[in-house]
C-alpha positions as CSV (number, residue, x, y, z in Angstrom):
1,X,-6.2,4.8,20.3
2,X,-8.8,8.5,19.8
3,X,-12.2,7.5,20.6
4,X,-15.6,8.9,18.6
5,X,-15.1,12.1,20.1
6,X,-11.4,12.4,20.0
7,X,-10.2,11.9,22.5
8,X,-7.1,9.9,23.9
9,X,-7.5,6.4,25.8
10,X,-5.3,4.0,26.6
11,X,-6.8,0.3,26.5
12,X,-4.4,-2.6,26.8
13,X,-4.2,-4.6,23.1
14,X,-6.1,-7.1,24.2
15,X,-9.1,-4.8,24.9
16,X,-9.0,-3.2,21.6
17,X,-8.0,-5.4,19.4
18,X,-10.8,-5.6,17.5
19,X,-10.7,-1.9,16.4
20,X,-11.2,-0.5,13.3
21,X,-7.9,0.6,13.1
22,X,-7.8,0.9,10.0
23,X,-10.1,4.4,9.8
24,X,-8.1,5.6,12.8
25,X,-6.2,8.9,12.5
26,X,-2.9,9.6,13.2
27,X,-1.9,9.8,16.6
28,X,0.7,12.2,16.3
29,X,1.6,15.0,13.9
30,X,3.9,14.6,11.0
31,X,6.7,16.0,10.7
32,X,7.8,18.3,7.7
33,X,11.6,19.3,8.7
34,X,12.3,22.1,6.6
35,X,15.7,21.3,4.4
36,X,15.1,17.4,6.2
37,X,16.9,14.8,4.7
38,X,13.1,13.3,4.4
39,X,10.2,13.6,2.2
40,X,7.0,13.8,3.8
41,X,3.6,13.8,1.8
42,X,0.3,12.8,1.1
43,X,-1.4,9.9,-0.7
44,X,-4.6,9.8,-2.6
45,X,-5.0,5.8,-2.3
46,X,-7.4,3.9,-4.4
47,X,-7.9,1.5,-2.1
48,X,-9.3,3.6,0.7
49,X,-10.7,6.1,-1.5
50,X,-8.5,8.8,0.4
51,X,-5.3,10.3,1.5
52,X,-2.7,8.9,4.1
53,X,0.0,10.3,5.0
54,X,3.8,9.5,5.1
55,X,7.2,10.8,6.3
56,X,9.9,9.3,3.7
57,X,9.5,7.9,-0.2
58,X,10.3,4.5,1.5
59,X,7.3,5.0,3.2
60,X,5.0,6.4,0.0
61,X,6.8,3.1,-2.3
62,X,5.3,0.1,0.2
63,X,1.2,3.0,0.4
64,X,1.6,1.9,-3.4
65,X,2.6,-1.5,-3.1
66,X,-0.5,-2.0,0.0
67,X,-2.5,0.1,-2.4
68,X,-2.3,-2.3,-5.2
69,X,-2.0,-5.5,-2.9
70,X,-5.9,-7.3,-3.8
71,X,-5.2,-8.6,0.1
72,X,-5.4,-5.0,1.4
73,X,-9.2,-3.1,2.6
74,X,-8.5,-0.4,5.0
75,X,-5.3,1.4,5.6
76,X,-4.5,4.2,8.3
77,X,-1.2,5.4,9.1
78,X,0.2,6.3,12.6
79,X,-3.1,4.5,14.0
80,X,-1.9,4.5,17.6
81,X,0.7,4.5,20.5
82,X,2.1,1.1,21.3
83,X,3.1,0.9,25.5
84,X,5.6,-1.5,27.3
85,X,8.1,-1.9,29.9
86,X,11.9,-2.8,28.7
87,X,12.8,-3.7,31.6
88,X,14.9,-0.8,32.5
89,X,12.3,2.0,31.0
90,X,8.9,3.0,30.0
91,X,8.7,3.6,26.4
92,X,6.1,4.3,23.4
93,X,6.2,3.7,19.5
94,X,4.1,4.5,17.2
95,X,4.2,2.2,14.5
96,X,4.0,3.1,10.7
97,X,0.8,1.3,8.9
98,X,-2.0,-0.8,10.4
99,X,-3.2,-3.0,7.7
100,X,-6.6,-5.0,6.9
101,X,-6.3,-7.8,5.5
102,X,-9.5,-9.3,2.9
103,X,-9.9,-12.0,5.6
104,X,-10.2,-10.0,8.0
105,X,-7.3,-9.9,10.0
106,X,-4.9,-7.1,10.8
107,X,-1.6,-6.2,10.2
108,X,1.3,-3.8,11.3
109,X,3.7,-2.6,8.9
110,X,7.3,-0.6,9.9
111,X,9.3,0.6,7.5
112,X,13.0,1.5,7.7
113,X,15.4,-0.2,5.6
114,X,17.3,-2.6,7.3
115,X,21.0,-0.2,7.7
116,X,18.5,1.8,9.5
117,X,18.3,-0.4,12.1
118,X,19.6,1.0,14.9
119,X,18.6,-0.8,18.7
120,X,16.4,1.4,19.2
121,X,14.3,0.4,16.2
122,X,15.2,-2.6,16.5
123,X,13.6,-3.6,20.7
124,X,10.6,-1.3,19.6
125,X,10.1,-3.6,16.3
126,X,10.2,-6.5,18.5
127,X,7.9,-5.4,20.9
128,X,5.5,-5.0,18.2
129,X,5.5,-8.6,16.9
130,X,4.9,-10.0,19.9
131,X,1.6,-7.5,20.6
132,X,0.2,-8.6,17.7
133,X,1.1,-12.3,18.2
134,X,-0.7,-11.8,20.9
135,X,-3.4,-10.8,19.4
136,X,-3.0,-12.4,15.7
137,X,-2.6,-10.0,14.2
138,X,0.7,-10.1,11.4
139,X,3.8,-7.9,11.7
140,X,5.6,-6.7,8.6
141,X,8.8,-4.5,9.0
142,X,8.6,-3.5,5.2
143,X,12.8,-2.8,4.2
144,X,13.8,-1.5,0.3
145,X,12.1,-3.2,-2.5
146,X,13.8,-4.0,-5.0
147,X,14.0,-1.9,-7.8
148,X,12.8,-3.6,-11.2
149,X,9.2,-4.5,-9.9
150,X,8.6,-1.1,-7.5
151,X,10.0,1.0,-11.0
152,X,6.6,-0.5,-12.8
153,X,4.2,-0.2,-9.4
154,X,5.1,3.9,-9.3
155,X,4.3,4.4,-13.1
156,X,1.6,2.3,-12.8
157,X,0.3,3.9,-9.1
158,X,-0.3,7.3,-11.5
159,X,-3.3,5.3,-12.9
160,X,-4.7,4.2,-10.3
161,X,-7.9,6.7,-10.2
162,X,-11.2,5.2,-11.5
163,X,-11.3,8.6,-13.8
164,X,-8.4,6.3,-15.9
165,X,-11.8,3.7,-16.6
166,X,-13.0,4.2,-19.7
167,X,-15.5,1.2,-19.9
168,X,-15.7,0.2,-24.1
169,X,-12.3,0.8,-24.0
170,X,-11.2,-1.7,-21.0
171,X,-14.0,-3.8,-22.7
172,X,-12.0,-4.3,-25.9
173,X,-9.2,-3.9,-24.0
174,X,-10.2,-7.2,-22.1
175,X,-10.9,-8.7,-25.6
176,X,-8.3,-7.9,-27.5
177,X,-5.7,-9.4,-24.9
178,X,-7.4,-12.6,-23.4
179,X,-4.3,-13.9,-25.9
180,X,-1.4,-13.6,-25.4
181,X,0.4,-10.3,-27.3
182,X,3.0,-7.6,-26.8
183,X,1.7,-4.2,-25.1
184,X,1.6,-1.5,-27.5
185,X,1.2,-3.5,-30.4
186,X,-2.0,-4.8,-29.6
187,X,-3.5,-1.4,-27.6
188,X,-2.8,-0.3,-31.0
189,X,-5.9,-2.2,-32.2
190,X,-8.0,-0.8,-30.1
191,X,-7.2,3.1,-30.8
192,X,-5.5,5.9,-30.6
193,X,-2.4,5.6,-27.9
194,X,-2.9,8.4,-25.8
195,X,-7.1,7.4,-24.9
196,X,-6.2,3.5,-24.9
197,X,-3.2,3.8,-22.9
198,X,-4.1,4.9,-19.6
199,X,-7.1,2.6,-20.0
200,X,-3.9,-0.3,-20.3
201,X,-2.4,0.8,-17.5
202,X,-5.2,1.2,-14.9
203,X,-5.9,-2.7,-15.4
204,X,-2.2,-3.5,-14.7
205,X,-2.6,-1.3,-11.7
206,X,-5.7,-3.1,-10.7
207,X,-5.0,-6.7,-12.5
208,X,-7.9,-7.0,-14.6
209,X,-5.2,-7.1,-16.8
210,X,-1.7,-8.8,-16.0
211,X,2.0,-8.8,-17.4
212,X,5.7,-9.0,-16.0
213,X,6.2,-6.4,-13.4
214,X,9.7,-8.3,-10.9
215,X,12.1,-8.9,-13.7
216,X,11.2,-6.3,-16.2
217,X,10.6,-2.8,-16.7
218,X,7.7,-1.9,-18.6
219,X,7.4,-1.6,-22.2
220,X,5.7,-1.7,-25.5
221,X,7.0,-5.4,-25.8
222,X,5.5,-6.2,-22.6
223,X,3.7,-9.4,-22.9
224,X,0.0,-8.8,-21.4
225,X,-2.5,-11.2,-20.8
226,X,-6.2,-11.0,-19.0
227,X,-6.2,-12.2,-15.7
228,X,-7.7,-15.6,-14.4
229,X,-10.0,-13.8,-12.2
230,X,-11.7,-9.7,-12.6
231,X,-9.8,-7.5,-10.0
232,X,-11.8,-6.7,-7.7
233,X,-13.3,-2.9,-9.5
234,X,-15.2,-5.3,-12.0
235,X,-15.3,-3.5,-15.9
């Protein structure tokens, strides 16, 4: 981990379990191999208001899902090195993400498709899970998400920024969808779809409006209604 003045230090996890790792800078530079099979970039996170690095499409998709999760309050990529001895040699691993949850607990997330978890990766994930249990953090090895909900969340993530939110339009949409109704016809009651739909998609992203994103692709006939509770962004 790094201190506030940028000095890298090594401590036991028990001694730094309460460090705000969601604000940590990556402990290693991101790899940007020219012509590589992976895809690297920076994702603007609506939850944190900053950019978070990723090194594959799969990591980017996981960031979208974390960003949309109302229980997530902070995210950092590659926040620390975890060191351990496997009985033969010293090992180290930088987890993909550290997540701070609404209840204050930490969650460490490693992203890897199941068919790409070799023996070395499996040992690293097992060691990370043990370390997390020791300090009451959660650990998740995230694989390939289901294609339908992921496609829907990729679409909605285009409208995650607050610039998509027009308060007067949002208020009208919440009133219209107080009773469940089809997406496009009911949105048309509020005004010009070019102005209304981005607001509607933002409300779906933030959770103020709800529809089935798990079993069907979003379309004009998707049934939309207000959530029982408002999202973390009041409108």
